[in-house]
ROPA-338445 format. One record per atom (N, C-alpha, C, O): residue number from 1; x, y, z. Coordinates in nm, 3 decimals, always signed. Atoms other than C-alpha are relative to their C-alpha. Layout:
N
(pt NUM,(X,Y,Z));
...
This chain:
89
(pt 1,(-0.002,+0.052,-0.134));
(pt 1,(+1.879,+1.286,+1.192));
(pt 1,(-0.027,-0.150,-0.004));
(pt 1,(-0.105,-0.197,-0.087));
(pt 2,(+0.016,+0.146,-0.007));
(pt 2,(+1.901,+0.916,+1.284));
(pt 2,(-0.103,-0.035,+0.106));
(pt 2,(-0.110,+0.029,+0.211));
(pt 3,(+0.101,+0.046,-0.093));
(pt 3,(+1.615,+0.732,+1.453));
(pt 3,(-0.016,-0.150,-0.016));
(pt 3,(-0.022,-0.200,-0.128));
(pt 4,(+0.009,+0.146,+0.004));
(pt 4,(+1.583,+0.364,+1.544));
(pt 4,(-0.124,-0.047,-0.075));
(pt 4,(-0.116,-0.141,-0.153));
(pt 5,(+0.125,+0.044,+0.064));
(pt 5,(+1.220,+0.336,+1.427));
(pt 5,(-0.009,+0.043,-0.145));
(pt 5,(-0.060,-0.032,-0.228));
(pt 6,(+0.018,-0.054,+0.136));
(pt 6,(+1.241,+0.552,+1.113));
(pt 6,(+0.126,-0.003,-0.084));
(pt 6,(+0.119,+0.023,-0.204));
(pt 7,(-0.125,-0.005,+0.075));
(pt 7,(+1.607,+0.524,+1.012));
(pt 7,(+0.046,+0.144,-0.015));
(pt 7,(+0.031,+0.224,+0.077));
(pt 8,(-0.046,-0.137,+0.025));
(pt 8,(+1.755,+0.838,+0.857));
(pt 8,(-0.118,+0.085,-0.045));
(pt 8,(-0.190,+0.049,-0.138));
(pt 9,(+0.107,-0.094,+0.033));
(pt 9,(+1.511,+1.129,+0.845));
(pt 9,(+0.066,+0.133,-0.033));
(pt 9,(+0.133,+0.192,+0.052));
(pt 10,(-0.059,-0.126,+0.044));
(pt 10,(+1.618,+1.435,+0.647));
(pt 10,(-0.103,+0.110,+0.014));
(pt 10,(-0.209,+0.105,-0.049));
(pt 11,(+0.091,-0.111,-0.022));
(pt 11,(+1.453,+1.756,+0.765));
(pt 11,(+0.010,+0.101,-0.114));
(pt 11,(+0.120,+0.130,-0.162));
(pt 12,(+0.006,-0.105,+0.101));
(pt 12,(+1.343,+2.016,+0.508));
(pt 12,(-0.033,+0.130,+0.072));
(pt 12,(-0.143,+0.146,+0.125));
(pt 13,(+0.015,-0.127,-0.069));
(pt 13,(+1.390,+2.364,+0.653));
(pt 13,(-0.043,+0.106,-0.100));
(pt 13,(+0.025,+0.131,-0.200));
(pt 14,(+0.051,-0.103,+0.090));
(pt 14,(+1.182,+2.635,+0.489));
(pt 14,(+0.006,+0.139,+0.063));
(pt 14,(-0.059,+0.232,+0.017));
(pt 15,(-0.005,-0.129,-0.071));
(pt 15,(+1.272,+2.915,+0.729));
(pt 15,(-0.111,+0.002,+0.102));
(pt 15,(-0.107,-0.071,+0.201));
(pt 16,(+0.116,-0.003,-0.089));
(pt 16,(+0.944,+3.003,+0.898));
(pt 16,(-0.112,-0.084,-0.058));
(pt 16,(-0.123,-0.100,-0.180));
(pt 17,(+0.115,+0.077,+0.046));
(pt 17,(+0.634,+2.789,+0.881));
(pt 17,(+0.029,-0.149,-0.009));
(pt 17,(+0.130,-0.198,+0.041));
(pt 18,(-0.006,+0.144,+0.009));
(pt 18,(+0.578,+2.426,+0.799));
(pt 18,(+0.103,-0.044,-0.102));
(pt 18,(+0.105,+0.005,-0.215));
(pt 19,(-0.100,+0.059,+0.089));
(pt 19,(+0.866,+2.232,+0.648));
(pt 19,(-0.041,-0.140,-0.037));
(pt 19,(-0.158,-0.166,-0.068));
(pt 20,(+0.030,+0.139,+0.034));
(pt 20,(+0.887,+1.864,+0.582));
(pt 20,(+0.119,-0.087,+0.029));
(pt 20,(+0.213,-0.046,+0.097));
(pt 21,(-0.109,+0.093,-0.020));
(pt 21,(+1.110,+1.564,+0.577));
(pt 21,(-0.004,-0.111,-0.102));
(pt 21,(-0.105,-0.132,-0.169));
(pt 22,(-0.012,+0.110,+0.095));
(pt 22,(+1.228,+1.273,+0.369));
(pt 22,(+0.058,-0.119,+0.076));
(pt 22,(+0.156,-0.105,+0.150));
(pt 23,(-0.051,+0.121,-0.064));
(pt 23,(+1.275,+0.916,+0.490));
(pt 23,(-0.031,-0.121,-0.088));
(pt 23,(-0.109,-0.111,-0.183));
(pt 24,(+0.024,+0.125,+0.070));
(pt 24,(+1.281,+0.558,+0.364));
(pt 24,(-0.143,-0.045,+0.024));
(pt 24,(-0.198,-0.025,+0.132));
(pt 25,(+0.135,+0.052,-0.011));
(pt 25,(+0.942,+0.400,+0.297));
(pt 25,(-0.010,-0.095,+0.119));
(pt 25,(+0.072,-0.185,+0.133));
(pt 26,(+0.017,+0.082,-0.120));
(pt 26,(+0.814,+0.242,+0.622));
(pt 26,(-0.098,-0.114,-0.020));
(pt 26,(-0.112,-0.200,+0.067));
(pt 27,(+0.100,+0.102,+0.024));
(pt 27,(+0.547,+0.023,+0.464));
(pt 27,(+0.056,-0.100,-0.101));
(pt 27,(+0.079,-0.065,-0.216));
(pt 28,(-0.058,+0.100,+0.091));
(pt 28,(+0.684,-0.301,+0.314));
(pt 28,(-0.081,-0.013,-0.129));
(pt 28,(-0.203,-0.027,-0.126));
(pt 29,(+0.064,+0.018,+0.129));
(pt 29,(+0.608,-0.329,-0.057));
(pt 29,(-0.063,+0.124,-0.059));
(pt 29,(-0.107,+0.121,-0.174));
(pt 30,(+0.060,-0.123,+0.051));
(pt 30,(+0.479,+0.028,-0.093));
(pt 30,(+0.103,+0.078,-0.081));
(pt 30,(+0.222,+0.075,-0.051));
(pt 31,(-0.088,-0.081,+0.082));
(pt 31,(+0.623,+0.256,-0.357));
(pt 31,(+0.033,+0.133,+0.065));
(pt 31,(-0.020,+0.167,+0.170));
(pt 32,(-0.035,-0.133,-0.048));
(pt 32,(+0.779,+0.596,-0.309));
(pt 32,(-0.112,+0.098,-0.029));
(pt 32,(-0.176,+0.090,-0.134));
(pt 33,(+0.106,-0.098,+0.018));
(pt 33,(+0.536,+0.883,-0.266));
(pt 33,(+0.015,+0.112,+0.102));
(pt 33,(+0.079,+0.095,+0.206));
(pt 34,(+0.012,-0.108,-0.097));
(pt 34,(+0.481,+1.218,-0.099));
(pt 34,(-0.123,-0.030,+0.084));
(pt 34,(-0.224,-0.077,+0.032));
(pt 35,(+0.114,+0.027,-0.087));
(pt 35,(+0.253,+1.187,+0.201));
(pt 35,(-0.017,+0.114,+0.100));
(pt 35,(+0.077,+0.146,+0.173));
(pt 36,(+0.023,-0.104,-0.099));
(pt 36,(+0.095,+1.465,+0.402));
(pt 36,(-0.023,-0.061,+0.139));
(pt 36,(-0.070,-0.174,+0.152));
(pt 37,(+0.026,+0.037,-0.139));
(pt 37,(+0.079,+1.444,+0.781));
(pt 37,(-0.089,+0.105,+0.062));
(pt 37,(-0.084,+0.222,+0.025));
(pt 38,(+0.079,-0.095,-0.078));
(pt 38,(-0.171,+1.602,+1.016));
(pt 38,(+0.033,-0.019,+0.147));
(pt 38,(+0.054,-0.131,+0.194));
(pt 39,(-0.027,+0.001,-0.143));
(pt 39,(-0.108,+1.692,+1.378));
(pt 39,(-0.129,-0.036,+0.073));
(pt 39,(-0.233,+0.024,+0.048));
(pt 40,(+0.115,+0.041,-0.080));
(pt 40,(-0.344,+1.518,+1.621));
(pt 40,(+0.036,+0.011,+0.148));
(pt 40,(+0.153,+0.005,+0.185));
(pt 41,(-0.022,-0.011,-0.145));
(pt 41,(-0.387,+1.557,+1.997));
(pt 41,(+0.021,-0.135,+0.066));
(pt 41,(+0.091,-0.145,+0.167));
(pt 42,(-0.007,+0.134,-0.059));
(pt 42,(-0.421,+1.183,+2.067));
(pt 42,(+0.014,-0.101,-0.114));
(pt 42,(-0.085,-0.137,-0.177));
(pt 43,(-0.027,+0.089,+0.113));
(pt 43,(-0.258,+0.947,+1.815));
(pt 43,(-0.077,-0.131,+0.011));
(pt 43,(-0.127,-0.182,-0.090));
(pt 44,(+0.071,+0.126,-0.017));
(pt 44,(-0.416,+0.635,+1.964));
(pt 44,(-0.149,+0.016,-0.032));
(pt 44,(-0.205,-0.065,-0.105));
(pt 45,(+0.142,-0.023,+0.024));
(pt 45,(-0.770,+0.777,+1.963));
(pt 45,(-0.026,+0.034,-0.147));
(pt 45,(-0.124,-0.013,-0.205));
(pt 46,(+0.018,-0.039,+0.140));
(pt 46,(-0.727,+0.929,+1.615));
(pt 46,(+0.015,-0.119,-0.094));
(pt 46,(-0.060,-0.132,-0.190));
(pt 47,(-0.020,+0.120,+0.082));
(pt 47,(-0.596,+0.603,+1.467));
(pt 47,(-0.119,-0.094,+0.015));
(pt 47,(-0.166,-0.151,-0.082));
(pt 48,(+0.116,+0.085,-0.027));
(pt 48,(-0.878,+0.408,+1.631));
(pt 48,(-0.124,+0.054,-0.072));
(pt 48,(-0.200,-0.023,-0.130));
(pt 49,(+0.115,-0.062,+0.067));
(pt 49,(-1.137,+0.655,+1.496));
(pt 49,(+0.009,-0.017,-0.152));
(pt 49,(-0.091,-0.044,-0.218));
(pt 50,(-0.019,+0.018,+0.144));
(pt 50,(-0.988,+0.635,+1.145));
(pt 50,(-0.040,-0.143,-0.040));
(pt 50,(-0.108,-0.163,-0.140));
(pt 51,(+0.035,+0.140,+0.028));
(pt 51,(-1.019,+0.254,+1.157));
(pt 51,(-0.152,-0.018,+0.004));
(pt 51,(-0.210,-0.081,-0.085));
(pt 52,(+0.146,+0.011,-0.015));
(pt 52,(-1.381,+0.281,+1.279));
(pt 52,(-0.074,+0.062,-0.119));
(pt 52,(-0.181,+0.015,-0.157));
(pt 53,(+0.063,-0.069,+0.113));
(pt 53,(-1.460,+0.518,+0.990));
(pt 53,(+0.035,-0.062,-0.135));
(pt 53,(-0.003,-0.008,-0.240));
(pt 54,(-0.027,+0.072,+0.124));
(pt 54,(-1.327,+0.272,+0.732));
(pt 54,(+0.139,+0.010,-0.056));
(pt 54,(+0.166,-0.041,-0.164));
(pt 55,(-0.138,-0.010,+0.048));
(pt 55,(-0.959,+0.357,+0.699));
(pt 55,(+0.074,-0.131,+0.023));
(pt 55,(+0.047,-0.203,+0.119));
(pt 56,(-0.091,+0.113,-0.018));
(pt 56,(-0.701,+0.083,+0.652));
(pt 56,(+0.122,+0.055,+0.073));
(pt 56,(+0.177,+0.157,+0.033));
(pt 57,(-0.118,-0.043,-0.074));
(pt 57,(-0.418,+0.115,+0.904));
(pt 57,(+0.121,-0.067,-0.065));
(pt 57,(+0.140,-0.188,-0.056));
(pt 58,(-0.118,+0.050,+0.071));
(pt 58,(-0.097,+0.078,+0.702));
(pt 58,(+0.120,-0.012,+0.092));
(pt 58,(+0.206,-0.098,+0.072));
(pt 59,(-0.108,+0.000,-0.099));
(pt 59,(+0.139,+0.153,+0.993));
(pt 59,(-0.062,+0.033,+0.134));
(pt 59,(-0.110,+0.145,+0.155));
(pt 60,(+0.056,-0.024,-0.133));
(pt 60,(+0.021,+0.114,+1.350));
(pt 60,(+0.079,+0.110,+0.071));
(pt 60,(+0.188,+0.147,+0.026));
(pt 61,(-0.066,-0.105,-0.077));
(pt 61,(+0.113,+0.380,+1.606));
(pt 61,(+0.142,-0.044,+0.034));
(pt 61,(+0.163,-0.152,+0.090));
(pt 62,(-0.142,+0.028,-0.019));
(pt 62,(+0.493,+0.393,+1.623));
(pt 62,(+0.066,+0.118,+0.070));
(pt 62,(+0.048,+0.233,+0.029));
(pt 63,(-0.074,-0.105,-0.070));
(pt 63,(+0.709,+0.588,+1.867));
(pt 63,(+0.123,+0.038,-0.081));
(pt 63,(+0.196,-0.048,-0.129));
(pt 64,(-0.121,-0.052,+0.062));
(pt 64,(+0.974,+0.808,+1.708));
(pt 64,(+0.077,+0.067,+0.113));
(pt 64,(+0.040,+0.174,+0.160));
(pt 65,(-0.075,-0.038,-0.119));
(pt 65,(+1.233,+0.848,+1.982));
(pt 65,(+0.030,+0.149,+0.008));
(pt 65,(+0.089,+0.208,-0.083));
(pt 66,(-0.028,-0.141,-0.026));
(pt 66,(+1.248,+1.197,+2.128));
(pt 66,(-0.085,+0.098,-0.080));
(pt 66,(-0.073,+0.219,-0.060));
(pt 67,(+0.078,-0.089,+0.087));
(pt 67,(+1.001,+1.335,+1.871));
(pt 67,(-0.150,-0.011,+0.022));
(pt 67,(-0.218,+0.090,+0.039));
(pt 68,(+0.144,+0.020,-0.013));
(pt 68,(+0.654,+1.182,+1.908));
(pt 68,(-0.042,-0.135,-0.054));
(pt 68,(+0.033,-0.232,-0.046));
(pt 69,(+0.057,+0.125,+0.048));
(pt 69,(+0.434,+0.916,+1.750));
(pt 69,(-0.065,+0.023,-0.134));
(pt 69,(-0.116,+0.132,-0.162));
(pt 70,(+0.066,-0.009,+0.129));
(pt 70,(+0.304,+0.844,+1.402));
(pt 70,(-0.077,-0.127,-0.028));
(pt 70,(-0.047,-0.233,+0.025));
(pt 71,(+0.066,+0.114,+0.061));
(pt 71,(+0.061,+0.616,+1.227));
(pt 71,(-0.029,+0.042,-0.143));
(pt 71,(-0.032,+0.161,-0.175));
(pt 72,(+0.028,-0.030,+0.139));
(pt 72,(-0.017,+0.590,+0.858));
(pt 72,(-0.129,-0.073,-0.037));
(pt 72,(-0.143,-0.193,-0.014));
(pt 73,(+0.129,+0.057,+0.037));
(pt 73,(-0.368,+0.534,+0.726));
(pt 73,(-0.026,+0.019,-0.150));
(pt 73,(+0.035,+0.104,-0.215));
(pt 74,(+0.050,-0.018,+0.137));
(pt 74,(-0.534,+0.489,+0.388));
(pt 74,(-0.151,+0.014,+0.013));
(pt 74,(-0.218,-0.078,+0.060));
(pt 75,(+0.143,-0.023,-0.016));
(pt 75,(-0.881,+0.640,+0.376));
(pt 75,(-0.079,-0.084,-0.100));
(pt 75,(-0.020,-0.143,-0.191));
(pt 76,(+0.080,+0.084,+0.089));
(pt 76,(-1.174,+0.464,+0.202));
(pt 76,(+0.011,+0.034,-0.148));
(pt 76,(-0.026,-0.048,-0.232));
(pt 77,(-0.017,-0.036,+0.142));
(pt 77,(-1.097,+0.653,-0.123));
(pt 77,(+0.138,-0.038,-0.051));
(pt 77,(+0.165,-0.025,-0.171));
(pt 78,(-0.135,+0.042,+0.039));
(pt 78,(-0.737,+0.525,-0.124));
(pt 78,(+0.109,+0.102,+0.028));
(pt 78,(+0.225,+0.075,-0.001));
(pt 79,(-0.100,-0.102,-0.031));
(pt 79,(-0.563,+0.844,-0.009));
(pt 79,(+0.075,-0.036,+0.129));
(pt 79,(+0.014,-0.072,+0.229));
(pt 80,(-0.082,+0.027,-0.119));
(pt 80,(-0.273,+0.792,+0.234));
(pt 80,(+0.023,+0.129,+0.078));
(pt 80,(+0.036,+0.237,+0.020));
(pt 81,(-0.016,-0.114,-0.089));
(pt 81,(-0.231,+1.021,+0.531));
(pt 81,(+0.075,-0.047,+0.124));
(pt 81,(+0.046,-0.153,+0.179));
(pt 82,(-0.070,+0.028,-0.124));
(pt 82,(+0.010,+1.026,+0.822));
(pt 82,(-0.065,+0.078,+0.114));
(pt 82,(-0.103,+0.195,+0.097));
(pt 83,(+0.047,-0.068,-0.121));
(pt 83,(-0.115,+1.109,+1.171));
(pt 83,(+0.122,+0.016,+0.091));
(pt 83,(+0.202,-0.077,+0.104));
(pt 84,(-0.118,-0.031,-0.080));
(pt 84,(+0.138,+1.272,+1.404));
(pt 84,(-0.040,+0.064,+0.132));
(pt 84,(-0.119,+0.158,+0.134));
(pt 85,(+0.015,-0.062,-0.131));
(pt 85,(+0.138,+1.347,+1.777));
(pt 85,(+0.140,+0.036,+0.049));
(pt 85,(+0.226,-0.051,+0.060));
(pt 86,(-0.129,-0.048,-0.046));
(pt 86,(+0.428,+1.557,+1.902));
(pt 86,(+0.019,-0.031,+0.148));
(pt 86,(-0.074,-0.015,+0.227));
(pt 87,(-0.034,+0.026,-0.139));
(pt 87,(+0.599,+1.457,+2.225));
(pt 87,(+0.017,+0.133,+0.073));
(pt 87,(+0.069,+0.230,+0.018));
(pt 88,(-0.020,-0.117,-0.087));
(pt 88,(+0.591,+1.710,+2.511));
(pt 88,(-0.056,+0.131,-0.057));
(pt 88,(+0.014,+0.232,-0.061));
(pt 89,(+0.060,-0.124,+0.051));
(pt 89,(+0.351,+1.962,+2.359));
(pt 89,(-0.045,+0.085,+0.114));
(pt 89,(-0.099,+0.194,+0.092));
């Protein structure tokens, strides 16, 4: 699927349950890697709380047209994690 903010996003369909997706790296200068995402109820509050708890915000909250919002953080140990809020839940 094509998206203005994320470019081409390839969905991974696993039948039932959680799947995944593949897209071009959104963080300039970062290498390729697998990154888990977690579903949050409030992307803005969750990103703000992560920052307060010492996370580096690698990608500020970004709208993904028709899908929802994401941000990407790096926790104090260096682990990267995507935060995701689904549109129209």
